[in-house]
C-alpha positions as CSV (number, residue, x, y, z in Angstrom):
1,M,168.8,113.5,-10.0
2,T,168.3,112.9,-6.3
3,A,171.4,113.9,-4.2
4,Q,172.9,111.0,-2.5
5,P,173.4,111.2,1.3
6,T,177.1,111.1,1.9
7,N,179.2,112.3,4.8
8,L,176.2,113.1,7.0
9,S,177.0,110.7,9.9
10,G,178.1,113.5,12.2
11,L,175.0,115.6,11.7
12,D,172.0,115.8,14.0
13,L,169.6,115.4,11.2
14,R,166.5,116.2,13.1
15,A,168.0,119.5,14.4
16,E,169.3,120.3,10.9
17,I,165.9,119.7,9.3
18,D,164.3,121.9,11.9
19,R,166.8,124.6,11.2
20,L,166.3,124.4,7.5
21,R,162.5,124.3,7.9
22,I,162.7,127.7,9.5
23,E,165.4,129.1,7.1
24,R,163.6,128.0,4.0
25,K,160.1,128.9,5.3
26,A,159.2,125.3,4.5
27,V,156.3,123.0,5.4
28,I,157.1,119.3,5.6
29,L,154.4,116.9,4.6
30,A,154.4,113.2,5.3
31,H,152.0,110.6,3.9
32,Y,150.7,108.0,6.4
33,Y,152.9,105.4,4.6
34,Q,156.1,107.1,5.5
35,K,158.5,105.8,8.1
36,P,157.6,106.8,11.7
37,E,160.7,109.0,12.1
38,I,159.5,111.1,9.1
39,Q,155.9,111.2,10.3
40,D,157.1,112.4,13.7
41,L,158.9,115.5,12.3
42,A,156.3,116.5,9.7
43,D,154.2,119.6,10.0
44,F,151.2,117.6,8.6
45,V,150.6,113.9,8.3
46,G,147.8,112.6,6.1
47,D,146.5,111.4,2.8
48,S,147.9,112.9,-0.4
49,L,145.3,115.5,-1.5
50,E,144.6,116.5,2.1
51,L,148.3,117.3,2.5
52,S,148.5,119.3,-0.7
53,R,145.5,121.4,0.3
54,K,146.9,122.1,3.8
55,A,150.2,123.1,2.3
56,A,148.5,125.4,-0.2
57,A,146.7,127.2,2.7
58,T,150.0,128.0,4.4
59,D,152.3,130.9,3.8
60,A,155.2,128.5,3.3
61,E,157.6,129.2,0.4
62,V,158.8,125.6,0.2
63,I,156.9,122.3,0.3
64,A,158.9,119.3,1.2
65,F,156.6,116.4,0.3
66,C,157.6,113.0,1.9
67,G,155.5,110.8,-0.3
68,V,155.7,109.7,-3.9
69,R,156.0,111.7,-7.1
70,F,152.3,112.1,-8.1
71,M,151.6,113.5,-4.6
72,A,154.4,116.1,-5.0
73,E,153.1,117.0,-8.4
74,T,149.6,117.5,-7.0
75,A,151.1,119.9,-4.5
76,K,152.7,121.8,-7.3
77,I,149.4,121.9,-9.3
78,L,147.7,123.5,-6.3
79,S,150.7,125.7,-5.2
80,P,152.5,126.8,-8.4
81,E,154.1,129.7,-6.6
82,K,155.8,127.5,-4.1
83,I,159.0,125.5,-4.5
84,V,158.1,121.8,-4.2
85,V,160.8,119.2,-3.4
86,L,160.6,115.5,-3.2
87,P,163.4,113.8,-1.2
88,D,163.8,111.1,-3.8
89,M,162.5,111.6,-7.4
90,D,162.5,107.9,-7.9
91,A,159.7,107.5,-5.5
92,G,157.1,106.6,-8.0
93,C,153.9,104.5,-7.9
94,S,152.9,101.3,-9.5
95,L,149.5,102.7,-10.4
96,E,151.0,105.7,-12.1
97,D,153.5,103.5,-13.9
98,S,150.6,101.3,-15.1
99,C,149.0,104.1,-17.0
100,P,151.3,105.9,-19.5
101,P,149.7,109.1,-20.8
102,D,149.9,108.1,-24.5
103,Q,148.2,104.8,-23.9
104,F,145.5,106.5,-21.8
105,A,144.9,109.1,-24.5
106,A,144.5,106.4,-27.1
107,F,142.2,104.5,-24.8
108,R,140.0,107.6,-24.3
109,A,139.9,108.1,-28.1
110,Q,138.5,104.6,-28.5
111,H,135.6,105.4,-26.2
112,P,134.5,109.0,-27.0
113,D,131.1,108.5,-25.3
114,H,132.8,107.8,-21.9
115,I,134.0,110.4,-19.3
116,A,137.2,109.7,-17.5
117,L,136.9,109.3,-13.7
118,T,140.5,109.0,-12.7
119,Y,142.0,108.0,-9.4
120,I,144.5,110.6,-8.1
121,N,147.3,108.0,-8.2
122,C,148.3,109.0,-11.7
123,S,150.6,111.4,-13.5
124,T,150.0,115.1,-14.1
125,E,149.6,114.2,-17.8
126,V,146.9,111.6,-17.1
127,K,145.1,114.1,-14.8
128,A,145.1,116.6,-17.8
129,L,143.5,113.9,-19.9
130,S,140.7,113.3,-17.3
131,D,137.4,114.8,-16.6
132,V,137.2,114.3,-12.8
133,I,139.9,113.1,-10.4
134,V,138.7,111.1,-7.4
135,T,140.4,110.1,-4.2
136,S,139.5,107.0,-2.2
137,S,137.7,109.3,0.2
138,S,135.7,111.2,-2.5
139,A,135.1,108.5,-5.1
140,E,131.8,107.2,-3.8
141,T,130.3,110.7,-3.3
142,I,131.3,111.7,-6.8
143,L,130.2,108.5,-8.5
144,A,126.8,108.8,-6.8
145,K,126.3,112.1,-8.6
146,I,126.9,110.8,-12.1
147,P,123.8,109.5,-13.9
148,P,123.7,105.7,-14.4
149,E,123.4,106.1,-18.1
150,Q,126.7,108.0,-18.4
151,K,129.5,105.7,-19.5
152,I,132.7,106.0,-17.5
153,I,136.3,105.0,-17.9
154,F,137.8,104.4,-14.4
155,G,141.6,104.2,-14.0
156,P,144.2,103.4,-13.2
157,D,143.2,101.1,-10.2
158,R,141.0,98.2,-11.3
159,H,140.5,97.1,-7.7
160,L,139.1,100.4,-6.6
161,G,137.1,100.7,-9.8
162,G,135.8,97.1,-9.3
163,Y,134.8,97.9,-5.7
164,L,132.8,101.0,-6.9
165,N,131.2,99.0,-9.7
166,R,130.0,96.3,-7.2
167,K,128.8,98.8,-4.6
168,F,126.9,101.1,-7.0
169,G,125.8,98.5,-9.6
170,R,127.8,100.3,-12.3
171,D,129.7,99.0,-15.3
172,M,132.6,101.3,-15.5
173,L,135.3,100.4,-18.0
174,L,138.3,99.7,-15.9
175,W,142.0,100.4,-16.6
176,P,144.0,97.3,-15.6
177,G,146.4,98.9,-13.0
178,V,147.0,97.7,-9.5
179,C,148.8,98.9,-6.4
180,I,151.6,96.4,-5.7
181,V,151.3,96.9,-1.9
182,H,147.5,96.2,-1.7
183,E,147.8,93.4,-4.2
184,A,150.2,91.6,-1.9
185,F,147.7,90.7,0.9
186,S,146.9,87.0,1.2
187,E,143.3,85.9,1.7
188,T,144.5,82.6,3.2
189,E,146.8,84.3,5.7
190,L,144.1,86.9,6.5
191,L,141.6,84.2,7.4
192,K,144.2,82.5,9.6
193,L,144.8,85.8,11.4
194,K,141.0,86.4,11.7
195,A,140.7,82.9,13.3
196,Q,143.2,83.9,15.9
197,H,141.4,87.2,16.6
198,P,137.7,86.4,15.9
199,D,136.4,89.5,17.6
200,A,138.7,91.9,15.7
201,P,137.1,93.7,12.8
202,I,139.0,94.1,9.5
203,A,139.5,97.5,7.9
204,A,140.7,97.5,4.3
205,H,141.7,100.0,1.7
206,P,139.6,99.8,-1.5
207,E,142.8,99.4,-3.5
208,C,142.8,95.8,-2.1
209,P,141.5,93.0,-4.4
210,A,137.9,91.8,-3.9
211,H,139.0,88.7,-2.1
212,I,140.4,90.9,0.7
213,V,137.7,93.7,0.6
214,D,134.9,91.1,0.8
215,H,136.1,90.1,4.3
216,A,136.4,93.7,5.6
217,D,134.1,95.2,8.2
218,Y,135.1,98.6,7.0
219,V,136.4,99.7,3.6
220,G,137.8,103.2,3.1
221,S,140.7,105.6,2.6
222,T,143.7,105.6,4.8
223,S,142.3,108.5,6.8
224,G,139.0,106.7,6.9
225,I,140.6,103.6,8.4
226,L,142.3,105.8,11.0
227,N,138.9,107.4,11.9
228,Y,137.3,103.9,12.0
229,A,140.0,102.8,14.4
230,K,139.2,105.7,16.7
231,A,135.5,105.1,16.7
232,M,135.3,101.3,17.0
233,T,134.3,99.9,20.4
234,G,136.7,96.9,20.4
235,D,140.3,96.9,21.3
236,T,141.9,95.1,18.4
237,L,141.8,95.9,14.7
238,I,143.2,94.1,11.6
239,V,144.5,96.6,9.2
240,A,144.7,95.8,5.4
241,T,146.7,98.7,4.0
242,E,150.3,99.8,4.1
243,P,151.4,99.1,7.7
244,H,153.0,102.5,8.5
245,I,149.5,103.9,9.1
246,I,149.6,101.9,12.3
247,H,152.1,104.4,13.8
248,Q,149.4,107.1,13.8
249,M,146.9,104.6,15.3
250,Q,149.3,103.7,18.1
251,L,150.0,107.4,18.8
252,A,146.2,108.2,18.9
253,M,145.1,105.0,20.7
254,P,147.9,103.5,22.8
255,G,145.4,101.3,24.6
256,K,144.3,99.4,21.4
257,T,146.1,96.7,19.4
258,F,146.6,97.0,15.6
259,I,147.6,94.1,13.5
260,G,148.8,94.5,9.9
261,A,147.1,92.1,7.5
262,P,149.7,89.5,6.3
263,G,151.1,88.9,2.9
264,A,151.6,85.5,1.3
265,D,154.5,84.7,3.6
266,G,152.5,85.3,6.7
267,N,154.0,88.7,7.6
268,C,153.7,92.3,6.5
269,N,157.1,92.9,5.0
270,C,155.9,92.6,1.4
271,N,153.2,95.1,2.2
272,I,155.6,98.0,2.9
273,C,155.6,100.4,-0.1
274,P,159.0,100.3,-1.7
275,Y,158.5,103.7,-3.3
276,M,157.6,105.4,0.0
277,A,160.6,103.7,1.7
278,L,162.9,105.6,-0.7
279,N,162.4,108.8,1.4
280,T,164.8,109.1,4.3
281,L,165.8,111.7,6.8
282,E,169.1,112.1,5.0
283,K,167.4,112.8,1.7
284,L,164.9,115.1,3.3
285,Y,167.8,117.1,4.8
286,L,169.5,117.3,1.4
287,A,166.3,118.3,-0.3
288,L,165.8,121.2,2.1
289,R,169.4,122.2,2.0
290,D,169.8,122.2,-1.8
291,L,166.1,122.8,-2.8
292,T,166.4,119.8,-5.1
293,P,165.0,117.6,-6.6
294,R,162.3,120.1,-7.6
295,V,158.9,119.3,-9.1
296,E,158.4,121.5,-12.2
297,I,155.2,121.4,-14.3
298,E,154.7,123.4,-17.5
299,E,152.0,125.9,-17.0
300,T,149.5,124.8,-19.7
301,L,149.8,121.2,-18.5
302,R,149.3,122.3,-14.9
303,L,146.2,124.2,-15.7
304,D,144.7,121.3,-17.7
305,A,145.4,119.0,-14.8
306,K,144.0,121.4,-12.3
307,K,140.6,121.4,-14.2
308,S,140.0,117.7,-13.2
309,L,141.1,118.4,-9.6
310,D,138.8,121.4,-9.4
311,A,135.9,119.3,-10.8
312,M,136.5,116.8,-8.1
313,L,136.5,119.4,-5.3
314,A,133.4,121.0,-6.7
315,M,131.5,117.7,-7.1
316,A,132.6,116.5,-3.7
317,S,131.4,119.7,-2.0
318,G,128.1,119.6,-3.9
319,T,128.6,122.9,-5.8
320,V,128.4,121.3,-9.3
321,G,127.0,118.2,-10.8
322,Q,128.2,115.9,-13.6
323,G,126.2,117.9,-16.1
324,D,128.5,120.8,-15.6
325,L,131.6,119.0,-16.7
326,G,133.3,119.6,-20.0
327,R,135.7,117.4,-21.8
328,P,139.4,118.4,-21.3
């Protein structure tokens, strides 16, 4: 259970978190979709796997992951010797929820000639059932290395899988999951916004549906969108992903204007991730104070899940090809 923040009104939370960070020998990670006040006190801000790898490379004894559950689990898979806490254990993910391990295992059994190329937004159990994990940054590189004749199951994000199918001319079998945040963007409202800013390019995350991605000038991961914003020559960018990434854009490029792509009601409120929003400074303080809620993974399961992550890292770096993969 996540400790409930009570009687904390008199505390200087920022100072207390800094104190506990030192006392606990902790590293604080914040995903780009966290609230600005959490991003601003984190040791590292970034995408999920990037954060886990950075934390693994530190000598920290505690990882406080301000993100969602599958991200904290990934950190534990890569750093089993460290204590990993998540400020709110209810911070889940609609993609993870869409892909229960027992259903995924049954689906795999129905398609024994397919390998499972699985998006990192899934549970540890689904990672253990997969051949290769991909991120939105590495998916294209890895898919390009898999022979066209190899049949593939891609899950749990059907929009990312569909984008990859269209770009590479593949026919991957798609699990029907979606991200509720990226699903919420409105094509009609996006086109209205584009008409108001005709010179502004659109950058979209590949978790968006095709009717949003098809209007984008750039499609890529959250960190990729940030890098695109830094490199672009114009001064205005329309951003079709969770809008808290705009905080990092404004810090890095105060002279540019960033506009969140709208939802059906014409604003961005429906595009704020409700799971990410569960993490607060109060809950982060309690997690560091009490070292709970902790992420714990049984060792055999952790090692099975790590195989698919290792396969991704090896293929993305070019050290192995698809032919080197074995079924889990």
